[in-house]
Steps between C-alpha positions, in 0.01 A plus 500: 500500500758221491817677392649525851350183642836349599690823554675584827602846383592727788450241773733431791570141599692308766607140438651311791756235416547689174868439436456162331259232388128570496539838670741619231264377228215700651709814552616488138144448383374802692775718354419378150133589557590860582526513878667825604714340770539147629668446836651161567622361828715203595707395795833526316593852390735405216258295289214741576695802379635312197149401392373855547778633276436230240126566481538878498735468205260270316187714532402866485386500862701473821559195718621587849665261746402499868704211646327412828440170680123476546491162673398673823241770569769760575637453149153538347452824690843627395424426135166677528670807648752508216222486242298767682804731501514480123140476385172664608308197376551139394291354219622140503653275766623153404574276798738260331791446743496143623694206634474121484626214713506129434562223753365157591191504719683345797787747475323823404648778721322783677744742335383387156140548603546846649722639223249409231188605688650833602601605150221337300199580719579754770698742286238547224238581762708745701655669195156555349381633833797739522433631149120510521486881517727535195287252309186681612643830377530351151164322504169608353189330364619587150854369557543264795838447661627144471657250738620183328616214722719228351373163617581166331320203351645315801234681702227353277609139443727261687854502368676170578810689618522527880484877527248516781534859611518628141180324393319610815623857459378526143160358588489763774588774249209395279250529783667813641454656156126442520476636852706810422298556183176501696638771725691719256259504205293741709793741465528433124808283551479173305683200646568200277758222476698313239580130550800423277594156384839417351706813429879527495619641832745431779207369703381265223833349408340206324336733247818705477746214455285223346239689300454230235435231758259716702316600180402137441284515814322819393190466278619796290830311451718793603596701804391860553677793339562856614224611260252262664567642844519863390177457305288383793650764731435781250143374455428509872678833553338681207148613412447157346498344847301763689198272552708205622486498880621231739582248227807280481596423140711192429763564232636151457441363150207293625661306784221567750189531288576311176643174631307172481492235767714267289766768461510556875524126564778468243 
């Protein structure tokens, strides 16, 4: 009964922003769990293709690069067409591509607002919409298709850093996940979200460059690892997560839900 609980054998996945950071961790995890093919996309072709080659060499399955800028709807539709050309169905979509912007409240620019909102909120919605038929083709009551949105703990609690559009966008992703789940579960497509805390990435440079210092502020006393991120993604994508619908799971070492008032004040 339980032998294939976390298996992704034979499944087809697409991970946006998959050339580095959290997206690369998830793509590698899917390949390790037996996914037949994992497509990754990123704005820059060189890093995207290099990561695809690296992951293909590391695992028995194939990682395929589709370098496309999905910050606008036209890019989302182009990516969807490229996937549709290659696959009759899509089992798993991970909406991970994202951007951040920090600036003082009095100086925060419209460009920083629009860039972040477009990529972090608009793109996941329109890419999922463009791939809905492919996801539906893979979906059944016995094996739902999966959409996993990558949110952030910054959408759950108030980070002291002045990243206004980023925090707002991730809060929007969390609620968008619930709304999309209510619609798509009727088609046997499960929509969930992951809210990462501190993981090494180009977006989270503090965790990348000052891991020991950041770890002191995490109840678990460490930052997240590739195994932590791959583990939650595999859980949600596999049979193990089939009854999880609309949830956002914080993967943060306890920052949001295991911090006392005195720790916050300190």
